[in-house]
Each structure stands twice: as C-alpha cells, then as structure tokens.
DRENTORKOL-355483 format. One line per 3 residues: number of its first residue (from 1); their letters; for each residue x, y, z of N, C-alpha, C, CB. Coordinates in Angstrom, 1 decimal, always signed. Atoms other than C-alpha are relative to their C-alpha. Glycine has a CB too. Layout:
N
NUM = a = X:Y:Z:X:Y:Z:X:Y:Z:X:Y:Z | ...
***
This chain:
127
1 = qvq = -0.6:+0.7:+1.2:+21.5:+3.0:+11.6:-1.2:-0.8:-0.7:+1.3:-1.0:+0.4 | +1.1:+0.7:+0.7:+19.3:+1.7:+9.0:+0.9:-0.8:-1.2:-1.3:+1.2:-0.7 | -0.5:+0.7:+0.8:+20.4:-1.2:+6.8:-0.7:-0.2:-1.4:+0.2:-0.9:+0.6
4 = lvv = +1.0:+0.2:+1.3:+19.0:-1.8:+3.1:+0.7:-1.1:-0.9:-0.1:+1.5:-0.9 | -0.2:+1.1:+0.6:+19.1:-5.0:+1.4:-0.6:-0.1:-1.4:-0.3:-1.0:+1.0 | +0.7:-0.2:+1.3:+18.4:-4.9:-2.3:-0.1:-1.5:-0.7:+0.9:+1.0:-1.0
7 = sgg = +0.0:+1.1:+0.8:+17.2:-8.1:-4.3:-0.8:+0.1:-1.2:-0.4:-1.2:+0.7 | +0.9:-0.1:+1.3:+15.6:-8.9:-7.6:+0.5:+0.2:-1.2:-0.9:+0.9:+0.0 | -0.7:-0.3:+1.1:+18.1:-8.0:-9.9:+0.1:-1.4:-0.8:+1.3:+0.8:+0.4
10 = gsv = -0.6:+1.0:+0.6:+19.2:-10.3:-12.8:+0.0:+0.2:-1.4:-0.7:-1.1:+0.3 | -0.2:-0.2:+1.2:+19.2:-10.9:-16.5:-1.5:-0.2:-0.8:+1.1:-0.9:-0.4 | +1.5:+0.3:+0.7:+15.8:-10.4:-18.8:+0.3:+0.5:-1.3:-1.5:+0.8:+0.8
13 = qaa = +0.1:-0.4:+1.4:+15.1:-9.9:-22.5:-0.7:+1.3:-0.1:-0.8:-1.1:-0.9 | +0.9:-1.2:+0.1:+13.9:-6.6:-23.8:-1.3:-0.2:-0.1:+0.4:+0.7:-1.0 | +1.8:+0.0:-0.2:+10.2:-5.9:-23.3:-0.4:-0.8:+1.3:-0.8:-0.8:-1.5
16 = gsl = +0.4:+1.0:-1.2:+10.4:-8.3:-20.2:-0.1:+1.1:+1.2:+1.3:-1.2:+0.4 | +0.1:-0.7:-1.3:+9.9:-7.2:-16.7:+0.8:-0.5:+1.2:-1.4:-0.1:+0.4 | -0.8:+0.3:-1.3:+11.6:-7.3:-13.2:-0.6:+0.7:+1.2:+1.5:+0.4:-0.1
19 = rls = +0.6:-0.9:-1.3:+10.6:-6.4:-9.7:+1.1:+0.1:+0.8:-1.3:-0.5:+0.9 | -0.9:+0.0:-1.0:+13.2:-5.2:-7.3:-0.5:+0.3:+1.4:+1.0:+0.9:-0.4 | +0.4:-0.2:-1.6:+12.9:-5.4:-3.5:+1.1:+0.8:+0.8:-0.1:-1.5:+0.9
22 = caa = -1.0:-0.6:-0.7:+14.6:-3.2:-0.9:-0.6:+0.0:+1.3:+0.6:+1.3:-0.5 | +0.4:+0.3:-1.4:+14.3:-4.5:+2.6:+0.7:+1.0:+0.9:+0.4:-1.4:+0.4 | -0.6:-0.9:-0.9:+15.1:-2.0:+5.4:-0.1:-0.7:+1.5:-0.8:+1.5:-0.1
25 = sgr = +0.0:+0.7:-1.3:+16.2:-3.2:+8.9:+0.6:+1.2:+0.8:+0.8:-1.5:+0.1 | -0.8:-1.0:-0.6:+17.6:-1.0:+11.8:-1.1:+1.0:+0.6:+1.1:+0.7:-1.1 | +0.8:-0.8:-0.8:+15.9:+1.9:+13.7:+0.3:+1.3:-0.7:+0.4:+0.0:+1.6
28 = pss = +0.0:-1.3:+0.3:+15.3:+5.0:+11.7:-0.7:+1.0:+0.9:-0.5:+0.0:-1.3 | +0.5:-1.1:-1.1:+14.5:+8.1:+13.7:-1.7:+0.3:-0.5:+1.1:+1.8:+0.0 | +1.3:-0.2:+0.5:+11.3:+8.3:+11.4:-0.2:-0.7:-1.2:-0.3:+1.4:-0.3
31 = spg = +0.2:+0.9:+1.4:+9.8:+6.3:+8.3:+0.6:+1.2:-1.1:-1.9:-0.4:-0.4 | -0.5:-0.9:+1.1:+12.1:+7.9:+5.5:-0.6:-0.2:-1.3:+1.5:-0.2:-0.2 | +0.4:+0.0:+1.2:+11.3:+8.8:+2.1:+1.1:-1.1:-0.7:-0.1:+1.6:-0.6
34 = mgw = -0.9:+1.0:+0.6:+12.8:+6.0:-0.3:+0.2:+0.5:-1.4:-0.6:-1.3:+0.0 | -0.3:-0.2:+1.4:+14.5:+6.2:-3.7:+0.6:-1.3:-0.7:+1.0:+1.0:+0.0 | -0.6:+1.0:+0.9:+15.8:+4.0:-6.5:+0.9:+0.8:-0.9:-1.0:-0.8:-0.7
37 = frq = -0.9:-0.6:+1.0:+18.7:+5.0:-8.4:+0.8:-1.1:-1.0:+1.1:+1.0:+0.9 | -0.5:+1.0:+0.9:+20.8:+3.3:-11.1:+1.3:+0.7:-0.5:-1.0:-0.5:-1.2 | -1.3:-0.5:+0.7:+24.3:+3.6:-12.6:+0.4:-1.0:-0.9:+1.1:+0.5:+1.0
40 = apg = -0.6:+0.7:+1.1:+25.6:+2.2:-15.7:+1.4:+0.2:-0.1:-0.5:+0.4:-1.3 | -1.4:-0.2:+0.1:+29.1:+1.7:-16.5:+0.5:+1.4:-0.7:+0.6:-1.1:-0.6 | -0.5:-1.4:+0.5:+30.9:+5.1:-17.2:-0.9:+1.0:+0.0:+0.5:-0.1:-1.4
43 = ker = +0.9:-1.0:+0.1:+28.0:+7.0:-16.5:-0.4:+0.4:+1.5:-1.2:-0.4:-0.9 | +0.4:-0.4:-1.3:+26.7:+9.0:-13.4:-1.2:-0.7:+0.5:-0.1:+1.5:+0.1 | +1.2:+0.7:-0.7:+24.3:+7.7:-10.9:-1.3:+0.8:-0.3:+0.2:+0.0:+1.7
46 = efv = +1.2:-0.3:+0.5:+20.7:+8.3:-12.2:-1.2:-0.2:+0.8:+0.0:-0.5:-1.2 | +1.1:+0.0:-0.7:+17.7:+9.0:-10.4:-1.2:-0.7:-0.7:-0.3:+1.4:+0.3 | +1.1:+1.0:+0.7:+14.8:+6.3:-11.2:-1.3:+0.4:+0.5:+0.2:-1.5:+0.4
49 = aai = +1.4:-0.2:-0.7:+12.0:+6.8:-8.7:+0.3:+0.4:+1.4:-1.0:-1.3:-0.1 | +0.0:-0.1:-1.6:+11.2:+7.8:-5.2:-1.6:+0.2:+0.4:+0.9:+1.6:+0.4 | +1.4:+0.0:-0.7:+8.2:+7.6:-2.8:+0.2:+0.4:+1.3:-0.7:-1.5:+0.1
52 = twn = +0.1:-0.4:-1.0:+7.3:+9.5:+0.0:-0.3:-0.9:+1.4:-0.8:+0.9:-0.3 | +0.0:+1.0:-1.3:+7.2:+7.9:+3.8:-1.2:-0.5:+0.0:+0.3:+0.6:+1.3 | +1.4:+0.7:+0.0:+3.3:+7.3:+3.4:-0.3:-0.7:-1.1:-1.2:+0.9:+0.2
55 = grt = +0.2:+0.7:+1.4:+3.6:+6.1:-0.2:-1.2:+0.7:-0.8:-0.4:-1.7:+0.2 | +1.1:-0.6:+0.8:+1.0:+8.8:-1.2:+0.5:+0.8:-1.3:-0.8:+0.8:+0.9 | -0.6:-0.8:+1.0:+3.4:+10.6:-3.4:+1.2:-0.9:-0.8:+0.6:+1.3:+0.8
58 = tyy = -1.2:+0.7:+0.5:+5.8:+9.1:-5.9:+0.4:+0.9:-1.2:-0.3:-1.7:-0.5 | -0.8:-0.8:+1.0:+8.3:+10.5:-8.4:+0.6:-0.9:-1.0:+1.0:+0.8:+0.7 | -0.8:+0.9:+0.9:+9.9:+9.0:-11.6:+1.0:+1.0:-0.8:-1.0:-0.8:-1.1
61 = gds = -0.8:-0.9:+1.0:+12.8:+10.1:-13.9:-0.5:-0.3:-1.2:+1.5:-0.3:+0.1 | +0.6:-0.1:+1.4:+11.9:+10.8:-17.4:+0.3:-1.2:-0.8:+0.5:+1.1:-0.7 | -0.4:+1.3:+0.7:+13.8:+7.8:-18.7:-0.8:-1.4:+0.3:+1.3:-0.2:+0.2
64 = vkg = +0.8:+1.2:-0.4:+11.3:+5.2:-16.9:-1.4:+0.5:+0.2:+0.6:-0.7:+1.1 | +1.4:-0.4:-0.4:+8.3:+7.1:-16.5:-1.1:-0.6:-1.0:-0.2:+1.7:-0.1 | +1.0:+1.0:+1.1:+5.3:+5.0:-17.8:+0.3:-1.4:+0.0:+0.1:+0.4:-1.6
67 = rct = -0.5:+1.4:+0.3:+7.4:+1.9:-17.5:+0.2:-0.6:+1.4:+1.3:-0.1:-0.9 | -0.4:+0.4:-1.4:+8.2:+1.7:-13.7:-1.0:+0.7:+0.9:+1.4:+0.4:+0.4 | +0.8:-0.4:-1.0:+6.1:+1.7:-10.7:+0.8:-0.2:+1.5:-1.4:-0.9:-0.1
70 = isr = -0.8:+0.2:-1.3:+7.6:+2.3:-7.2:-1.2:-0.1:+1.1:+1.1:+1.5:+0.3 | +0.8:+0.1:-1.5:+5.6:+1.2:-3.8:+0.7:-0.6:+0.9:-1.3:-0.8:-0.1 | -0.6:+0.5:-1.2:+6.1:+0.4:-0.4:-1.0:-0.7:+0.8:+0.6:+1.1:+0.9
73 = dnt = +0.8:+0.6:-0.8:+4.9:-1.8:+2.2:+0.6:+0.2:+1.4:-0.2:-1.4:-0.4 | -0.4:-0.4:-1.4:+5.5:-0.1:+5.6:+0.1:-1.2:+1.1:-1.0:+1.1:+0.5 | +0.1:+1.0:-0.9:+4.4:-3.1:+7.4:+1.2:-1.1:+0.0:-1.3:-0.6:-0.2
76 = rnt = -1.1:+1.0:+0.4:+7.2:-5.1:+5.8:+1.4:+0.8:+0.0:-0.3:-0.7:-1.5 | -1.2:-0.8:+0.0:+9.7:-2.3:+5.8:+0.7:-0.3:-1.2:+0.8:-0.2:+1.2 | -0.7:+0.2:+1.1:+10.3:-2.9:+2.2:-0.6:+1.0:-1.2:-0.1:-1.4:-0.3
79 = vyl = +0.2:-0.9:+1.2:+10.2:-0.7:-1.0:+0.1:-0.8:-1.3:+1.0:+1.2:-0.1 | -0.1:+0.8:+1.1:+9.5:-2.2:-4.5:+0.2:+1.0:-1.2:-1.4:-0.9:-0.1 | +0.0:-0.5:+1.1:+10.4:-1.2:-7.9:-0.4:-1.0:-1.1:+1.1:+0.5:-0.1
82 = emn = +0.6:+1.0:+1.0:+8.3:-2.8:-10.7:+0.5:+0.6:-1.3:-1.5:-0.1:+0.1 | -0.7:-0.5:+1.1:+10.0:-2.5:-14.1:-0.7:-0.7:-1.2:+1.5:-0.3:+0.1 | +0.8:+0.8:+1.1:+8.0:-3.2:-17.3:+0.7:+0.4:-1.4:-1.8:+0.4:+0.1
85 = slk = -0.5:-0.5:+1.4:+8.9:-2.9:-21.1:+1.5:+0.4:+0.2:-0.9:+1.4:-0.4 | -1.3:-0.2:-0.3:+12.5:-3.1:-20.2:+0.9:+0.1:-1.3:+0.3:-1.1:+0.8 | -0.6:-0.3:+1.4:+14.8:-1.7:-22.8:+1.5:-0.2:+0.3:-0.3:+1.6:-0.5
88 = led = -1.5:+0.2:-0.1:+18.7:-2.2:-23.3:+0.7:+0.9:+0.9:+0.7:+0.2:-1.4 | -0.5:-1.2:-0.7:+19.4:+1.2:-21.9:-0.5:+0.0:+1.5:-0.3:+1.3:-0.8 | +0.0:+0.1:-1.4:+18.0:+0.0:-18.6:+1.0:-0.6:+0.7:-1.1:-0.7:+0.3
91 = tav = -1.1:+0.6:-0.8:+21.0:-2.0:-17.8:+0.9:+0.8:+0.9:+0.8:-0.6:-0.8 | -0.8:-0.8:-1.1:+22.7:-0.9:-14.7:-0.1:-0.6:+1.2:-0.3:+1.4:+0.2 | +0.2:+0.3:-1.4:+23.2:-1.4:-11.1:-0.9:+0.8:+0.5:+1.1:-0.1:+0.7
94 = yyc = +1.3:-0.9:-0.5:+20.1:-0.4:-9.4:+0.2:-0.1:+1.7:-1.7:-0.9:-0.6 | -0.3:-0.3:-1.7:+20.5:+1.0:-5.6:-1.2:+0.5:+0.4:+1.2:+1.2:+0.4 | +1.3:-0.6:-0.7:+17.8:+1.8:-3.2:+0.6:+0.8:+1.1:-1.1:-1.1:+0.6
97 = aas = -0.8:-1.2:-1.1:+18.4:+4.7:-0.7:-1.1:+0.4:+0.8:+0.6:+1.7:-0.9 | +0.8:-0.6:-0.9:+16.8:+5.9:+2.4:+0.3:+1.5:+0.3:-0.1:-0.8:+1.1 | -0.2:-1.6:+0.0:+16.2:+9.7:+2.6:+0.6:+0.4:+1.5:-1.5:+0.7:-0.2
100 = rsp = -0.3:-0.2:-1.4:+17.6:+11.6:+5.7:-1.2:+0.4:+0.9:+1.1:+1.1:+0.2 | +1.2:-0.6:-0.6:+14.0:+12.8:+6.5:-1.2:-0.5:-0.8:+0.1:+1.6:+0.1 | +1.4:+0.6:+0.6:+10.3:+11.7:+5.8:-0.2:+0.9:-1.3:-1.4:+0.2:+1.2
103 = sfg = +0.4:-0.9:+1.0:+10.1:+14.7:+3.4:+1.2:+0.2:-0.9:-0.5:+1.3:+0.6 | -1.1:-0.5:+0.8:+12.0:+15.2:+0.2:+0.1:+1.4:-0.4:+0.1:-0.7:-1.0 | +0.2:-1.2:+0.7:+10.8:+18.5:-0.7:-0.2:+0.0:-1.6:+1.0:+0.8:+0.3
106 = nry = -0.1:+0.2:+1.5:+11.6:+19.1:-4.3:+1.3:-0.4:-0.4:-0.3:+1.2:-0.9 | -1.4:+0.5:+0.3:+15.0:+17.4:-4.1:+0.2:-1.4:-0.1:+1.1:+0.6:+1.0 | -0.3:+1.7:-0.2:+14.2:+13.6:-4.3:+0.8:-0.3:-1.2:-1.4:-1.0:-0.1
109 = myt = -0.7:+0.5:+0.9:+16.1:+13.3:-7.3:+1.5:+0.1:+0.1:-0.3:+0.6:-1.0 | -1.6:-0.2:-0.2:+19.6:+14.3:-5.8:+0.3:-0.9:+1.1:+0.6:+1.4:+0.5 | -0.7:+1.2:-0.8:+21.8:+11.6:-4.2:+0.1:+0.5:+1.4:+1.4:-0.4:-0.6
112 = dvy = -0.1:-0.5:-1.4:+22.5:+14.0:-1.2:-1.1:+0.0:+0.9:+0.5:+1.1:+0.0 | +1.2:+0.1:-0.8:+19.0:+13.7:+0.0:-0.1:-1.3:+1.0:-1.2:+0.0:-0.9 | +0.1:+1.2:-0.8:+19.6:+10.3:+0.9:+1.3:-0.5:+1.0:-0.3:-1.1:-1.2
115 = lyw = -1.1:+0.3:-1.1:+21.6:+9.0:+3.9:+0.4:-1.4:+0.0:-0.6:+0.4:+1.5 | -0.4:+1.4:-0.2:+21.6:+5.2:+3.7:-0.4:-0.7:-1.4:-0.8:-0.6:+1.3 | -0.2:+0.6:+1.4:+22.4:+3.2:+0.4:-0.1:-1.6:+0.3:+1.6:+0.5:-0.7
118 = gqg = -0.2:+1.4:+0.1:+21.7:-0.4:-0.3:+1.1:-0.6:-1.1:-1.3:-0.7:-0.2 | -1.2:+0.6:+0.8:+24.4:-2.7:-2.0:-0.1:+0.0:-1.3:+0.3:-1.2:+0.3 | +0.1:-0.2:+1.3:+22.9:-2.4:-5.3:-0.1:-1.6:-0.7:+1.3:+0.9:-0.5
121 = tqv = +0.4:+1.2:+0.4:+21.7:-5.2:-7.6:+0.1:+0.4:-1.5:-1.4:-0.4:+0.4 | -0.2:-0.1:+1.4:+22.6:-5.8:-11.4:-1.5:-0.3:-0.7:+1.2:-1.2:-0.5 | +1.2:+0.2:+0.9:+19.9:-5.6:-13.9:+0.7:-0.1:-1.5:-1.3:+1.3:+0.2
124 = tvs = -0.4:+0.2:+1.4:+20.8:-6.7:-17.5:-1.0:-0.4:-0.9:+1.0:-0.9:-0.1 | +0.8:-0.1:+1.0:+18.7:-6.3:-20.4:+0.5:-0.4:-1.5:-0.5:+1.2:+0.0 | -0.6:+0.5:+1.2:+19.5:-8.1:-23.6:-1.1:-0.3:-1.1:+0.8:-1.3:+0.2
127 = s = +0.8:-0.1:+1.0:+18.2:-8.1:-27.1:-0.6:-1.6:-0.4:+0.8:+0.8:-1.2
***
C-alpha cells in the first residue's frame, strides 16, 4: 500500500509560479512511475506530466509543455511539479499518482496506469 500526500497548491496571479510536492509513504513493490493530473470543474481529469521510476524520462501534456517541470527525489520519496507562466486555464485540482509498475510503456497519460492517488490540491490562477 502506498499513500501519497500532495502539498503546495494555492492561489497565484497569472504568469506566476507554483511548486507542487507529492510525498509517498508505504511499501511499494518497486519504485513506481509517477504522474500528475488535474481536473477543472466540469471537465475530465487531464494528464499533466509523468516521470519514470529513475527520473530519466519525463512526459508532458500539450497544455503545459514548456511551462512545467516534473522531477523526483527518490531519497525523499517525493515528486515535484514546478509550474511557471501560469495561466487562468491552469486552475484545477491537481493530483499526483503512482503507477502500477516502474514502466509506463506508452500509456503514461492514461489514468488506469496508476494505482495510487493523492488527495489533490487546489491551484487557482487569477488575473
């Protein structure tokens, strides 16, 4: 069982920055791949970013590419999402998730790849 605790959300003005953290605890069978998703009111959950178990490969959704950076510190069991140049449309609840296995294959953007989910944190971008 793996528990994920998300922190770092809040309110920020457009063009500002935020860093989200996702701390994992528990005993996964192996270091999982990790992902960030977000969900705005009335919309489906959207893929934001993912990172492989060793941190060597990262993936980004088209809507955040070039503005976000995902990273991980396996010594701290923590994954980060650095978000810059925030836009109004980035407003959403952000979730981190741990995959079922260390490898995503080419399915990192799908929610069913992930077994454990954090509680979510609200990010609100205002003008």
